[in-house]
C-alpha positions in Angstrom: 0.2 0.0 0.0 2.9 2.0 0.5 4.6 1.7 -2.2 1.4 2.4 -4.0 1.4 5.8 -2.1 4.5 6.6 -3.3 3.9 5.5 -6.7 0.7 7.7 -7.4 2.7 10.6 -5.4 5.6 10.9 -7.5 3.3 10.4 -10.8 1.8 13.9 -9.4 5.3 15.5 -9.3 6.4 15.3 -5.4 9.2 12.7 -4.4 8.3 11.3 -0.5 10.8 8.9 0.7 10.0 5.7 2.0 11.2 6.5 5.6 8.8 9.4 5.8 5.7 7.5 4.3 6.5 4.8 7.2 6.7 7.9 9.9 3.4 9.0 8.4 1.8 5.7 8.8 3.3 5.0 11.7 4.9 1.7 10.2 8.1 0.0 10.8 10.8 0.1 8.1 11.9 -2.6 8.4 8.2 -4.0 7.3 8.3 -2.3 4.3 12.3 -4.0 3.5 11.4 -7.6 4.4 11.9 -10.1 1.9 10.4 -13.8 3.2 12.9 -16.5 2.5 11.0 -19.6 2.9 12.7 -22.5 2.1 11.8 -25.4 0.3 10.3 -28.1 2.2 12.6 -31.3 3.1 11.6 -34.9 2.8 13.5 -37.2 5.0 14.5 -40.6 2.5 13.1 -42.8 5.1 9.9 -41.9 4.0 10.4 -41.2 0.7 12.0 -44.2 -0.6 9.7 -46.8 0.0 7.0 -44.7 -0.9 8.4 -43.9 -4.2 9.3 -48.2 -4.5 5.7 -49.0 -3.8 4.0 -46.3 -6.2 6.6 -47.2 -9.0 5.0 -50.7 -8.3 1.3 -49.5 -8.2 0.9 -46.2 -9.3 -2.8 -46.4 -8.6 -2.4 -46.7 -5.1 -3.6 -43.6 -3.5 -1.5 -41.8 0.0 -4.2 -43.9 2.4 -3.3 -47.2 0.8 0.3 -46.3 0.6 0.3 -45.4 4.5 -1.8 -48.2 5.3 0.7 -50.9 3.7 3.9 -49.5 4.9 1.9 -48.4 8.3 3.0 -45.0 8.1 1.1 -42.0 9.3 -1.2 -41.1 6.6 -1.0 -37.2 6.9 3.1 -37.4 6.0 2.2 -39.7 3.1 0.2 -37.2 1.7 2.4 -34.6 2.5 5.3 -36.4 0.3 2.5 -37.0 -2.2 1.5 -33.5 -2.7 5.3 -32.1 -2.7 6.4 -34.4 -4.6 3.7 -34.5 -7.1 2.7 -38.4 -6.7 -1.0 -37.8 -6.7 -3.4 -40.3 -8.8 -5.0 -38.2 -11.4 -8.5 -38.8 -11.2 -11.3 -38.1 -14.2 -13.4 -35.1 -14.1 -17.1 -36.5 -13.3 -19.9 -33.9 -14.2 -23.6 -34.6 -12.4 -24.9 -37.9 -12.1 -28.2 -38.5 -10.6 -28.5 -41.3 -8.3 -31.4 -43.4 -7.5 -31.8 -43.3 -3.7 -33.3 -47.0 -4.0 -31.9 -50.7 -2.7 -28.4 -50.0 -1.8 -25.7 -52.6 -1.9 -25.0 -52.0 2.0 -25.1 -54.6 4.5 -25.0 -54.9 8.2 -23.3 -57.7 9.0 -21.4 -60.3 6.9 -23.3 -62.8 4.8 -26.0 -60.7 4.7 -26.0 -59.8 1.3 -23.6 -61.2 -1.4 -22.9 -59.2 -5.0 -22.0 -60.6 -8.1 -21.0 -59.3 -11.5 -19.1 -60.0 -14.3 -16.3 -58.4 -16.4 -14.1 -59.4 -19.9 -10.4 -59.4 -20.0 -8.3 -59.6 -22.3 -5.4 -62.8 -22.2 -3.7 -62.8 -25.3 -3.4 -65.6 -27.4 -6.2 -66.7 -25.6 -8.6 -64.0 -26.7 -11.6 -62.2 -24.4 -12.1 -64.5 -21.4 -14.9 -63.4 -18.8 -14.2 -63.3 -15.3 -16.8 -63.6 -12.6 -16.9 -62.3 -9.0 -18.8 -62.7 -5.8 -18.2 -59.7 -3.0 -19.5 -59.6 0.8 -21.3 -56.4 0.7 -20.2 -56.0 4.5 -16.5 -56.9 4.3 -15.8 -56.5 0.8 -14.4 -59.9 0.5 -13.9 -61.3 -2.9 -15.2 -65.0 -1.7 -15.2 -66.6 -5.1 -14.4 -65.8 -8.9 -13.7 -67.6 -11.9 -12.3 -66.7 -15.4 -13.3 -69.0 -18.5 -13.6 -68.4 -21.6 -17.2 -69.1 -21.6 -19.2 -65.8 -20.5 -22.1 -68.2 -20.2 -23.8 -69.4 -16.8 -21.8 -71.5 -16.0 -18.8 -69.3 -15.5 -20.9 -67.3 -12.5 -22.2 -70.8 -11.1 -18.3 -71.9 -10.4 -17.8 -68.2 -8.7 -20.7 -68.6 -6.7 -20.1 -72.3 -5.6 -16.2 -71.1 -4.6 -17.5 -68.3 -2.6 -19.4 -70.6 -0.7 -17.1 -73.2 -0.2 -15.0 -70.5 1.3 -17.2 -69.5 3.6 -18.7 -72.4 4.9 -15.9 -75.1 3.9 -18.5 -77.0 1.6 -21.5 -76.8 -0.3 -24.7 -77.2 0.9 -27.7 -75.3 1.9 -26.8 -72.1 3.8 -28.2 -72.2 7.9 -29.6 -68.7 7.3 -30.5 -67.7 3.7 -29.7 -64.1 2.7 -29.3 -62.1 -0.5 -27.5 -62.4 -3.7 -27.4 -58.9 -5.8 -27.0 -58.7 -9.6 -27.6 -57.0 -12.7 -30.7 -58.7 -15.1 -28.4 -60.1 -17.5 -28.6 -63.1 -19.2 -26.4 -64.9 -17.1 -28.2 -64.8 -13.7 -31.7 -64.6 -15.0 -31.0 -68.2 -16.8 -33.0 -71.1 -15.6 -29.9 -72.7 -14.5 -28.4 -69.7 -12.4 -31.6 -69.5 -10.6 -32.1 -73.1 -9.9 -28.1 -73.4 -8.7 -29.3 -70.0 -6.3 -32.7 -71.8 -5.2 -30.4 -74.9 -4.1 -28.5 -72.9 -2.0 -31.2 -71.5 0.0 -30.0 -68.0 -0.9 -32.3 -65.6 -2.9 -31.6 -63.5 -5.7 -32.1 -59.9 -5.9 -31.9 -58.1 -8.8 -31.1 -54.3 -9.5 -33.4 -51.8 -11.3 -32.3 -52.1 -15.4 -29.9 -49.4 -16.5 -28.7 -48.5 -13.0 -25.4 -50.3 -12.2 -25.1 -47.9 -8.9 -27.3 -50.0 -7.5 -25.0 -52.9 -7.4 -22.0 -50.2 -6.6 -19.4 -52.2 -4.3 -18.7 -55.2 -6.7 -18.4 -52.7 -9.8 -15.9 -50.6 -7.5 -14.3 -54.1 -7.0 -14.4 -54.9 -10.3 -13.0 -51.4 -11.6 -10.0 -52.0 -8.8 -9.3 -55.6 -10.4 -8.7 -53.8 -13.4 -6.9 -51.0 -12.3 -4.2 -52.1 -10.3 -4.3 -55.7 -11.8 -5.4 -56.0 -15.3 -4.8 -52.7 -16.9 -0.8 -53.2 -15.5 -0.1 -56.8 -16.9 0.4 -58.4 -20.7 -1.5 -61.8 -20.0 -0.1 -64.5 -22.3 -2.5 -66.8 -21.8 -5.9 -67.8 -19.8 -3.8 -69.5 -17.6 -1.3 -67.0 -16.6 -4.1 -64.2 -16.3 -5.5 -67.0 -13.9 -2.5 -67.1 -11.9 -1.6 -63.6 -11.9 -5.6 -62.9 -10.9 -5.3 -65.4 -8.1 -2.1 -63.6 -6.3 -3.8 -60.4 -6.5 -7.3 -61.5 -5.2 -5.6 -63.1 -2.3 -3.4 -59.5 -1.6 -6.9 -58.0 -2.1 -8.5 -59.8 0.7 -5.4 -60.2 3.1 -3.0 -57.0 3.2 -4.4 -54.2 1.2 -6.4 -51.7 3.6 -10.2 -50.0 2.3 -11.0 -46.8 2.8 -14.1 -48.0 3.6 -13.3 -50.2 6.4 -11.7 -47.9 8.2 -8.2 -48.0 6.6 -8.6 -52.9 7.8 -7.9 -55.1 4.8 -11.7 -57.4 4.3 -10.0 -60.3 5.6 -9.5 -58.4 9.0 -13.1 -56.8 9.0 -14.7 -60.3 8.5 -12.5 -61.6 11.8 -13.3 -58.3 14.1 -16.7 -58.9 13.4 -16.7 -62.4 14.4 -14.8 -61.4 17.5 -17.3 -58.9 18.2 -20.8 -61.0 18.0 
């Protein structure tokens, strides 16, 4: 402000020193001559090196996931991400109306499962179908199956694997619960619906053209693609199945989940059993 006054007076032909102006405005001269010397932020190598190594291996990890895997303070990791410019780039998303009916949530394990299919390129074996089944409470991937067939048998194999992983055997469940899916030909086929009923489950279909009602499994599929499928060049179906199996094991056992308060899906299930 004082510098502006000095320049305005000079334009009118009046020369006034900075010292005189400071006396008029009762300001110390050092305020006018001070130049801030902000030091560049420093990053400790013991934090930066393991963080850099991890995001080079998987660039899709955000700071919360990295902090959870390395057992670092998330604020420290976020600051390093900001200083180094390592933040994950998000796509711009405009307004999207959301339906409020039938959210794919659950208040306990085995209250609602969700299933869906996606396609995976497997190199020499061409396109394959990946079916997964998740628990909507723990986010665990309970069952999955990769096959060149996009028929009901692929989804059936994933469901049966989920039942074995959860209960140790195939058979009717003691307490019936919901199995959510879209309205695709696979999930509405006679073969699949008959199998679901034989195990004592109740099918639950989302509103047509509203995939957000099956949002949890859709989000898991997106994570699989971003953090596994899109970062690999599969040579065969067998190669893809091996890599996916390793990643799903990592997802269930080691990868912290923000919606689970940075617990892994397996930890969330074990904690619920302890409390219950």
